C-alpha positions in Angstrom: -12.9 1.3 -52.6 -14.6 -0.3 -49.3 -12.2 -0.9 -46.5 -12.6 -3.2 -43.2 -11.1 -1.1 -41.2 -8.8 2.2 -40.7 -5.8 2.5 -38.5 -5.0 5.4 -37.1 -2.1 5.7 -35.0 1.0 8.1 -34.0 4.3 6.7 -36.7 6.3 6.2 -33.8 4.3 3.1 -32.7 4.4 1.8 -35.8 7.2 -0.5 -35.8 6.6 -2.1 -32.5 3.1 -2.4 -33.0 1.0 -1.2 -35.5 2.5 -2.9 -38.5 2.8 -6.0 -36.9 -1.1 -5.8 -36.4 -1.8 -4.7 -40.1 0.0 -7.8 -41.7 -1.9 -9.8 -39.0 -5.2 -8.5 -40.1 -4.5 -8.4 -44.2 -3.7 -12.0 -43.7 -7.5 -12.8 -42.5 -8.4 -11.6 -45.9 -9.3 -8.1 -44.1 -9.7 -5.1 -46.3 -7.0 -2.7 -44.1 -6.6 1.0 -44.6 -2.9 1.2 -43.6 -0.6 3.9 -45.1 2.0 1.3 -46.1 -0.7 -0.5 -47.4 -2.3 1.5 -49.2 -0.8 5.1 -50.6 1.6 4.6 -53.3 4.5 7.2 -55.0 2.7 10.2 -56.0 -0.7 10.3 -53.6 -2.0 13.2 -52.1 -1.5 12.3 -48.1 -4.9 14.6 -47.1 -7.1 13.5 -49.1 -5.9 9.7 -49.8 -6.7 9.8 -45.9 -9.8 11.5 -45.7 -10.7 9.0 -48.5 -10.3 6.2 -45.9 -12.0 7.8 -42.9 -14.5 7.9 -45.3 -14.6 4.5 -46.8 -13.9 2.6 -43.6 -16.6 0.6 -42.0 -14.2 0.7 -39.2 -11.2 2.5 -37.3 -8.8 1.2 -35.3 -7.1 3.8 -33.0 -4.2 2.9 -31.4 -3.7 5.2 -28.4 -0.6 5.7 -27.2 1.7 8.8 -25.5 3.0 9.4 -28.8 -0.8 8.9 -30.2 -1.5 12.2 -27.9 1.4 14.1 -28.0 1.0 14.6 -32.0 -2.1 16.8 -33.7 -2.4 14.8 -36.7 -3.6 11.8 -35.5 -5.8 13.3 -32.9 -7.5 15.2 -36.3 -8.0 11.7 -37.9 -10.0 10.6 -34.4 -11.8 14.0 -34.4 -13.2 13.0 -38.1 -13.9 9.3 -36.9 -16.2 10.7 -34.0 -18.0 13.1 -36.5 -18.8 9.9 -38.3 -20.1 8.5 -35.2 -22.8 11.9 -34.6 -23.9 11.3 -38.0 -24.2 7.8 -38.3 -25.5 6.8 -34.5 -23.1 4.3 -34.9 -20.0 2.7 -32.8 -17.0 2.9 -35.3 -14.0 3.7 -33.2 -12.5 0.7 -31.8 -9.8 1.3 -29.4 -6.8 -0.2 -28.5 -4.5 0.4 -25.4 -1.2 0.9 -26.5 1.6 1.5 -23.4 -1.2 3.8 -21.4 -4.1 2.8 -19.3 -7.3 3.8 -18.5 -6.6 6.6 -16.1 -4.2 8.6 -18.1 -6.4 8.2 -20.9 -9.6 9.4 -18.6 -6.8 12.8 -17.9 -6.7 13.2 -21.4 -10.1 12.3 -22.9 -12.8 11.0 -20.5 -15.4 9.9 -23.4 -12.5 7.8 -24.8 -11.9 6.5 -21.5 -15.8 5.2 -21.1 -15.4 3.0 -24.2 -14.5 -0.7 -24.1 -11.0 -0.8 -25.1 -8.4 -3.7 -26.2 -4.8 -3.3 -23.8 -2.2 -4.5 -26.5 -0.4 -5.9 -23.1 -2.8 -8.8 -23.7 -0.5 -10.0 -27.3 -0.9 -9.5 -30.3 -3.2 -12.9 -31.0 -5.4 -11.7 -28.2 -6.1 -8.3 -30.1 -6.1 -9.4 -33.2 -8.6 -12.1 -31.9 -11.5 -8.9 -30.8 -10.7 -6.8 -33.3 -12.0 -10.0 -35.8 -15.3 -10.5 -33.8 -16.3 -7.1 -34.7 -14.5 -6.5 -37.9 -15.7 -9.8 -39.2 -18.8 -10.7 -37.7 -20.3 -14.0 -38.1 -23.5 -12.6 -39.5 -22.0 -11.0 -42.5 -22.6 -12.8 -45.9 -20.2 -11.1 -48.4 -17.7 -11.4 -45.8 -18.1 -15.4 -45.1 -18.5 -15.8 -49.1 -14.8 -13.6 -49.8 -13.5 -15.6 -47.3 -13.9 -18.7 -48.2 -13.6 -17.7 -52.4 -10.2 -16.8 -50.6 -9.8 -19.9 -49.2 -10.2 -21.6 -52.2 -7.5 -19.8 -53.6 -9.6 -16.9 -55.9 -9.3 -13.7 -55.3 -12.8 -11.9 -55.3 -13.7 -8.0 -56.4 -13.9 -6.0 -52.9 -17.1 -6.5 -51.9 -18.6 -2.9 -53.1 -18.0 -4.0 -56.8 -21.2 -4.9 -58.5 -20.0 -8.1 -59.1 -21.7 -9.4 -55.8 -24.5 -8.2 -56.8 -24.6 -10.8 -60.0 -24.1 -13.6 -57.7 -26.5 -12.1 -55.1 -28.7 -12.5 -58.3 -27.1 -16.1 -59.3 -27.8 -17.5 -56.6 -31.1 -17.4 -56.6 -31.2 -19.5 -59.7 -33.4 -22.6 -59.2 -31.9 -26.0 -60.4 -32.7 -27.2 -64.2 -35.7 -29.5 -64.0 -37.8 -29.4 -67.0 -40.1 -26.5 -65.3 -40.6 -23.6 -67.8 -38.6 -20.8 -65.9 -36.6 -18.4 -68.6 -33.4 -19.7 -69.1 -31.3 -17.2 -67.1 -33.9 -18.2 -64.0 -31.9 -21.8 -63.7 -28.9 -23.5 -63.8 -27.9 -25.3 -67.2 -25.1 -27.7 -67.9 -22.4 -28.4 -65.1 -24.5 -27.3 -62.1 -25.3 -28.9 -59.3 -27.6 -28.5 -56.1 -25.4 -26.0 -54.0 -25.5 -26.0 -50.6 -26.5 -24.1 -47.7 -29.6 -22.3 -49.9 -32.5 -20.2 -48.3 -30.0 -19.8 -45.3 -28.6 -16.9 -43.5 -25.6 -15.3 -42.1 -22.2 -17.7 -42.7 -24.6 -20.2 -44.4 -25.7 -17.7 -46.8 -22.0 -16.4 -48.1 -21.0 -20.1 -47.9 -24.1 -20.3 -50.7 -23.3 -17.2 -52.7 -19.1 -18.4 -52.7 -20.7 -21.7 -54.1 -22.8 -19.7 -56.6 -19.8 -17.9 -57.8 -17.6 -21.5 -58.2 -20.4 -22.7 -60.4 -20.8 -19.4 -62.0 -16.8 -20.0 -63.2 -17.0 -23.0 -64.2 -20.8 -23.9 -66.0 -19.6 -20.8 -68.3 -16.3 -22.3 -69.0 -18.1 -25.9 -69.7 -20.1 -23.7 -72.5 -17.4 -22.1 -73.9 -15.3 -25.1 -74.1 -18.0 -27.5 -74.9 -17.0 -30.4 -72.1 -19.7 -32.7 -73.0 -20.1 -36.2 -74.0 -17.9 -36.0 -76.8 -15.2 -34.8 -74.4 -12.0 -37.2 -74.1 -11.4 -38.5 -70.5 -8.6 -36.8 -69.9 -9.6 -33.6 -71.0 -12.3 -33.8 -68.7 -10.7 -34.5 -65.7 -8.1 -31.9 -66.2 -11.2 -29.7 -66.4 -12.6 -30.9 -63.2 -9.2 -30.5 -61.8 -9.2 -26.7 -62.8 -12.0 -25.6 -60.6 -11.8 -25.0 -57.3 -15.0 -27.2 -55.8 -15.7 -28.4 -59.0 -14.5 -32.2 -57.7 -16.1 -32.1 -54.9 -19.5 -31.6 -56.3 -18.9 -34.8 -58.6 -17.7 -36.4 -56.6 -20.7 -35.7 -54.1 -23.9 -35.9 -56.9 -22.2 -38.7 -59.3 -25.7 -39.1 -60.5 -25.1 -35.6 -62.1 -21.5 -36.4 -63.5 -23.1 -39.5 -65.2 -25.6 -36.6 -66.4 -22.3 -34.1 -68.1 -19.9 -36.9 -68.9 -21.3 -40.4 -69.4 -18.2 -41.4 -70.7 -16.4 -41.2 -67.3 -19.1 -44.2 -65.8 -17.4 -46.2 -68.3 -14.7 -48.3 -66.0 -11.2 -47.6 -68.2 -12.2 -43.8 -67.7 -13.3 -43.2 -64.0 -10.3 -41.8 -62.4 -11.2 -40.3 -59.1 -14.7 -41.1 -59.3 -13.8 -45.0 -59.3 -15.1 -45.8 -55.6 -18.3 -43.3 -56.2 -19.5 -44.8 -59.4 -19.1 -48.5 -58.3 -21.3 -47.6 -55.3 -23.9 -46.0 -57.4 -23.7 -49.5 -59.9 -24.2 -51.1 -56.6 -27.2 -49.2 -55.7 -28.5 -49.5 -58.8 -28.6 -53.2 -59.4 -30.0 -53.3 -55.5 -33.0 -51.2 -56.7 -33.4 -53.1 -59.7 -33.2 -56.1 -58.0 -36.2 -55.3 -55.7 -38.2 -54.5 -58.6 -38.1 -58.0 -60.0 -38.9 -59.2 -57.0 -41.9 -57.1 -57.0 -42.5 -57.8 -60.3 -42.4 -54.4 -61.4 -43.1 -53.6 -65.0 -41.3 -50.4 -64.9 -38.3 -50.3 -67.6 -39.2 -53.5 -69.3 -39.9 -51.4 -72.5 -36.8 -49.9 -72.2 -34.6 -53.5 -72.7 -33.6 -56.3 -75.5 -35.8 -58.8 -73.5 -39.0 -57.0 -72.2 -37.1 -57.7 -68.8 -36.8 -55.3 -66.1 -33.3 -53.7 -66.5 -30.2 -54.7 -64.8 -29.3 -51.3 -63.5 -30.7 -47.6 -64.2 -29.8 -46.0 -67.7 -27.2 -43.5 -65.8 -24.8 -46.0 -64.5 -25.5 -49.1 -67.3 -22.4 -48.1 -69.2 -20.7 -49.3 -66.3 -22.6 -52.7 -65.9 -21.1 -55.7 -67.8 -24.1 -56.1 -69.6 -24.8 -52.6 -70.1 -27.9 -53.2 -67.9 -29.9 -55.7 -70.5 -31.0 -52.4 -72.5 -31.6 -51.9 -75.9 -29.2 -49.6 -77.4 -31.6 -46.8 -78.4 -32.4 -46.2 -74.7 -28.7 -45.6 -73.8 -27.6 -43.4 -76.9 -31.0 -41.6 -75.9 -29.5 -40.8 -72.3 -26.1 -40.8 -73.7 -27.4 -37.7 -75.4 -29.7 -35.4 -74.0 -30.2 -37.1 -70.2 -33.0 -37.6 -68.5 -36.7 -35.4 -68.9 -36.7 -34.0 -64.7 -33.1 -33.4 -64.8 -30.5 -30.5 -66.1 -29.8 -30.1 -70.2 -27.1 -32.2 -71.1 -27.6 -31.8 -74.8 -24.6 -29.8 -76.1 -24.9 -30.9 -79.9 -27.8 -31.3 -82.5 -28.6 -35.5 -82.4 -26.7 -35.7 -86.2 -23.5 -34.6 -84.4 -23.2 -36.7 -81.8 -23.4 -39.9 -84.9 -21.0 -37.9 -87.3 -18.7 -37.9 -83.9 -19.5 -41.8 -83.2 -18.5 -42.7 -86.9 -15.0 -40.6 -86.9 -12.2 -41.4 -85.8 -11.9 -39.1 -82.9 -14.2 -41.0 -81.0 -11.8 -44.1 -81.5 -10.8 -43.6 -77.8 -14.4 -45.2 -76.7 -14.3 -48.7 -76.2 -15.1 -50.8 -79.3 -18.0 -52.3 -77.6 -19.1 -49.2 -76.3 -18.9 -47.5 -79.5 -20.5 -49.9 -81.3 -23.4 -50.0 -78.8 -23.9 -46.3 -79.0 -23.6 -46.1 -82.7 -25.9 -48.7 -83.0 -28.4 -47.1 -80.4 -28.5 -44.0 -82.4 -29.0 -45.4 -86.2 -32.2 -47.5 -84.0 -33.8 -44.4 -82.6 -33.8 -42.7 -85.7 -34.5 -38.9 -84.2 -31.6 -37.4 -86.3 -33.5 -35.9 -89.1 -35.8 -34.7 -86.3 -33.8 -31.3 -85.7 -31.3 -31.1 -88.3 -31.7 -28.8 -90.4 -33.1 -26.0 -87.9 -31.5 -22.8 -89.1 -28.9 -24.7 -91.3 -28.8 -23.7 -94.9 -26.7 -26.6 -96.1 -28.9 -29.3 -93.7 -32.1 -28.4 -94.8 -31.2 -29.3 -98.4 -30.2 -32.9 -97.1 -33.3 -33.3 -95.2 -35.8 -32.2 -97.9 -33.9 -35.3 -100.3 -34.4 -37.6 -97.4 -37.7 -36.9 -97.0 -38.5 -37.2 -100.5 -36.8 -40.5 -101.2 -38.6 -43.3 -100.6 -35.4 -45.8 -99.8 -32.2 -45.7 -99.5 -31.2 -46.7 -103.0 -33.6 -43.8 -104.2 -31.9 -41.5 -102.0 -28.5 -42.5 -103.6 -29.5 -42.2 -107.3 -28.9 -38.3 -106.8 -25.8 -37.1 -106.8 -26.9 -34.1 -105.3 -28.1 -35.7 -102.6 -24.8 -37.2 -102.0 -23.9 -33.9 -102.5 -26.2 -32.4 -99.7 -24.9 -35.5 -97.6 -21.5 -34.7 -97.7 -21.9 -30.9 -97.1 -23.7 -31.6 -93.6 -21.1 -33.8 -92.7 -18.4 -31.1 -93.3 -20.7 -28.5 -91.2 -21.2 -31.3 -88.4 -17.4 -32.5 -88.5 -16.5 -28.6 -88.6 -19.1 -27.7 -85.1 -17.3 -30.6 -83.8 -13.6 -29.0 -84.1 -13.0 -32.8 -85.9 -10.5 -33.4 -88.6 -12.2 -36.1 -90.5 -12.5 -37.7 -94.2 -16.1 -36.7 -95.4 -15.9 -39.8 -98.3 -15.0 -41.7 -95.3 -17.3 -40.5 -92.8 -20.2 -40.5 -95.3 -19.6 -44.1 -96.0 -19.5 -45.3 -92.4 -22.9 -42.9 -92.2 -24.6 -45.4 -94.7 -22.8 -48.7 -94.0 -24.4 -48.1 -90.2 -28.0 -47.8 -91.5 -28.7 -44.4 -90.3 -30.5 -43.8 -93.6 -32.6 -47.0 -94.0 -33.2 -46.9 -90.5 -35.1 -43.5 -90.7 -37.5 -45.4 -93.8 -37.6 -48.5 -91.2 -38.9 -46.0 -88.6 -41.5 -44.7 -90.5 -43.1 -48.2 -91.4 -43.3 -48.8 -88.5 -45.1 -45.6 -87.6 -47.5 -46.4 -90.8 -47.7 -50.3 -89.8 -49.2 -48.8 -86.4 -51.8 -46.3 -88.0 -53.4 -48.8 -90.5 
């Protein structure tokens, strides 16, 4: 273990000055070697002290009449002076306690020549001056450690290899559709972290934010926090991880990607003001686009006009932005192309979730709109069955049928559909009746929709 400072002192000075000094420095989140903090029952005194002397960045030496009257603290000082010679740097930070320069000059002229702090200045001043050396502004790791502690997180000591992992993670780039190795980019629930490419304390803050983001992104993957998560669970998740609510409030557009259900007014909670502002700005942008006779987005709306707002905030708009359902369903499931990834499940799984009782917390208007959108989009067969044995039979039967009626004629096809639905419910962690979900799947026209899409494609090719 590495220590920021070793305190060398005489035991006679412990109660009046040294212990309060050590406690004050420790309260500033410094790792201090002080016998009462560090030694446990059974520890070898000499070896423990030698380890402390060898593994401390600095040594605070409390020089007093009692110090010079005893051999043991002076032997510690001799060891520290030897380190200074070998390392060619100043590591002894002297504190005069009940003694002055003239007294020290008579005993040790070399020590008298070193700038010291007089304890008569008071504990606050002594700590303030020591902190200037023990925690310099340009130390990124120390700044990162202190920021994490301030946020209620106790990170490992600076010497732990965990910090190397954080430094490596801090170099990840935001995911934006670029073809970069997955381990080099941030994934779902990541944000642009502050102070990137800076130095000193600012770099330390970037490292601290990196550590925070590593924690919450890993938890989001583990807990499958996504578009199917209930709003109350989402709010609890955001509140649980230090720093995450700040990032969500500062970047509501990213929050709308990861948790589009929170843009629905009933579910916005603490993000209401941020989403209201986002919608107002989006309406203003689209109004300006219409005045310019822009054609942008006209292929996505129900009447071929410019959308009333951008897709990421459409679920908040009174008329859902005038979008075709498939446009918003596609966004809900997989976000934007040049943005961080948002998909957590296969498209088919999202359809099954919408048809299950588990999605009943959605307002019926939004639920029906998204269900129709997934049906019209008809993209669910494209990735269904990749690596999933039971789904392959269903997809194979689907592509060999010429209509929904033809598909339903064979009991084996229905059995394959049921098995695929059952597997999907299990993946989602949803308990529902398979036959009920299958009936809803057929009634909503999901299979029919694939044949309609195939027919439209065939007509375009003719």
